C-alpha positions as CSV (number, residue, x, y, z in Angstrom):
1,M,0.0,0.0,0.0
2,D,1.4,3.3,-1.0
3,I,1.4,5.8,1.9
4,D,1.2,8.9,-0.4
5,H,-2.2,7.8,-1.9
6,Y,-3.9,6.8,1.4
7,Q,-7.2,8.6,1.9
8,E,-9.1,8.6,5.2
9,P,-12.7,7.5,4.9
10,P,-15.2,10.3,5.1
11,H,-16.6,10.8,8.6
12,E,-20.2,11.7,9.3
13,S,-21.0,13.8,12.3
14,A,-23.3,12.2,14.9
15,S,-26.2,14.5,13.9
16,Q,-25.9,13.6,10.2
17,G,-25.9,9.9,11.1
18,I,-29.1,10.3,13.1
19,W,-30.8,12.2,10.4
20,T,-29.7,9.7,7.8
21,A,-31.1,6.9,9.9
22,L,-34.4,8.7,10.6
23,L,-34.9,9.6,6.9
24,A,-34.0,6.2,5.5
25,E,-36.8,5.4,3.1
26,A,-38.5,8.7,3.5
27,P,-42.3,8.6,3.7
28,W,-42.9,11.1,0.9
29,N,-41.7,8.4,-1.5
30,A,-44.6,6.1,-0.8
31,K,-47.2,5.9,-3.6
32,S,-50.1,6.5,-1.2
33,V,-48.5,9.7,0.0
34,I,-47.9,10.9,-3.5
35,A,-51.6,10.1,-4.5
36,A,-53.0,11.8,-1.3
37,G,-50.8,14.8,-2.0
38,I,-52.1,15.1,-5.5
39,A,-55.7,14.6,-4.3
40,T,-55.2,17.3,-1.7
41,V,-53.7,19.8,-4.1
42,G,-56.4,19.0,-6.7
43,G,-59.1,19.3,-4.0
44,L,-57.8,22.7,-2.9
45,G,-57.6,23.9,-6.5
46,S,-61.2,22.8,-7.3
47,W,-62.4,24.3,-4.0
48,A,-60.7,27.6,-4.7
49,A,-62.3,27.7,-8.2
50,N,-65.7,26.9,-6.7
51,F,-66.0,23.6,-8.5
52,S,-66.4,21.4,-5.4
53,S,-66.5,21.4,-1.6
54,P,-63.3,21.2,0.5
55,A,-64.0,17.6,1.4
56,V,-61.4,16.0,-0.9
57,A,-58.7,18.3,0.3
58,G,-59.7,17.7,3.9
59,I,-59.7,13.9,3.5
60,G,-56.4,13.9,1.6
61,G,-54.8,16.3,4.2
62,S,-56.0,14.1,7.0
63,Y,-54.5,11.0,5.4
64,L,-51.2,12.8,4.9
65,A,-51.2,14.0,8.5
66,G,-52.0,10.5,9.8
67,F,-49.4,8.9,7.6
68,F,-46.6,11.2,8.9
69,M,-47.7,10.8,12.5
70,G,-47.6,7.0,12.2
71,W,-44.2,7.2,10.5
72,V,-42.8,9.4,13.2
73,S,-44.3,7.2,15.9
74,R,-42.6,4.1,14.6
75,R,-39.3,5.9,14.4
76,F,-39.4,7.1,18.0
77,L,-41.1,4.1,19.6
78,R,-38.0,2.1,20.1
79,M,-36.1,5.1,21.5
80,A,-38.9,5.8,24.0
81,A,-39.0,2.2,25.1
82,L,-35.3,2.1,25.7
83,I,-35.4,5.3,27.7
84,T,-38.4,4.1,29.8
85,G,-36.7,0.8,30.4
86,G,-33.5,2.5,31.4
87,L,-35.3,4.8,33.8
88,L,-37.2,1.9,35.4
89,A,-34.0,-0.1,35.8
90,G,-32.2,2.9,37.3
91,I,-35.0,3.5,39.8
92,A,-34.9,-0.2,40.8
93,V,-31.2,-0.2,41.3
94,L,-31.3,3.1,43.3
95,E,-34.1,1.7,45.5
96,E,-32.3,-1.6,46.0
97,T,-29.1,0.1,47.1
98,G,-31.0,2.3,49.5
99,W,-30.3,5.6,47.8
100,I,-34.0,6.3,47.4
101,N,-37.1,5.1,49.1
102,L,-40.3,5.1,47.1
103,D,-43.7,4.8,48.6
104,W,-45.2,2.4,46.0
105,T,-48.8,2.9,47.2
106,S,-48.5,6.6,46.4
107,V,-46.9,5.8,43.0
108,E,-49.8,3.4,42.3
109,T,-52.3,6.0,43.3
110,Q,-50.8,8.6,41.0
111,I,-50.7,6.1,38.1
112,R,-54.4,5.3,38.6
113,H,-55.3,9.0,38.6
114,A,-53.3,9.5,35.4
115,I,-55.0,6.6,33.7
116,A,-58.4,7.9,34.8
117,A,-57.6,11.4,33.4
118,T,-56.4,9.8,30.2
119,Q,-59.6,7.8,29.8
120,Q,-61.7,10.9,30.3
121,G,-59.7,12.8,27.8
122,A,-60.0,9.9,25.3
123,Q,-63.8,10.0,25.7
124,G,-63.9,13.7,25.0
125,L,-61.6,13.2,22.0
126,K,-63.8,10.4,20.7
127,Q,-66.9,12.7,20.8
128,I,-65.0,15.4,18.9
129,L,-63.6,13.1,16.3
130,S,-67.0,11.4,15.6
131,G,-68.1,14.7,14.2
132,Y,-65.3,14.6,11.7
133,L,-65.7,10.9,10.8
134,P,-64.5,11.0,7.1
135,S,-61.3,12.9,8.0
136,T,-60.8,10.9,11.2
137,G,-61.1,7.7,9.1
138,A,-58.6,8.9,6.6
139,A,-56.2,9.9,9.3
140,A,-56.5,6.5,11.0
141,V,-55.8,4.7,7.7
142,G,-52.9,7.0,7.0
143,M,-51.5,6.5,10.5
144,F,-51.8,2.7,10.0
145,F,-49.9,2.8,6.7
146,G,-47.4,5.3,8.0
147,F,-46.6,3.1,11.0
148,R,-46.1,0.1,8.7
149,K,-43.7,2.1,6.5
150,K,-40.2,0.9,7.3
């Protein structure tokens, strides 16, 4: 090997590596996203020209929003699970070594209150979303396909 012609491999910064991993197989390349984008733009154009109602644009936009929310959820789900597992393991180790002392009945009570509040919020959200059923359905389908997009 000739020393004069040696080249170091290019280095990526950590932030470039993260963005490259996150945007691998970007969602805007999916056929359904392209079709929904065309339908949304076409729906907005026909609505602006007073040819139709804004329903097509609303349903297409809802699908796109759901797709991207599902795609982002899939990307960050593993990270959230790792962080949560690490925090729980850390708490267990700290409690076992005696550095902290948790009142588990109080923790359980707080968790039950949080679950009850979440259930009440979900019921309110369900009532709101039922009024927007076509858009909600399109967003749910988009979220499903976005979550499945690898």
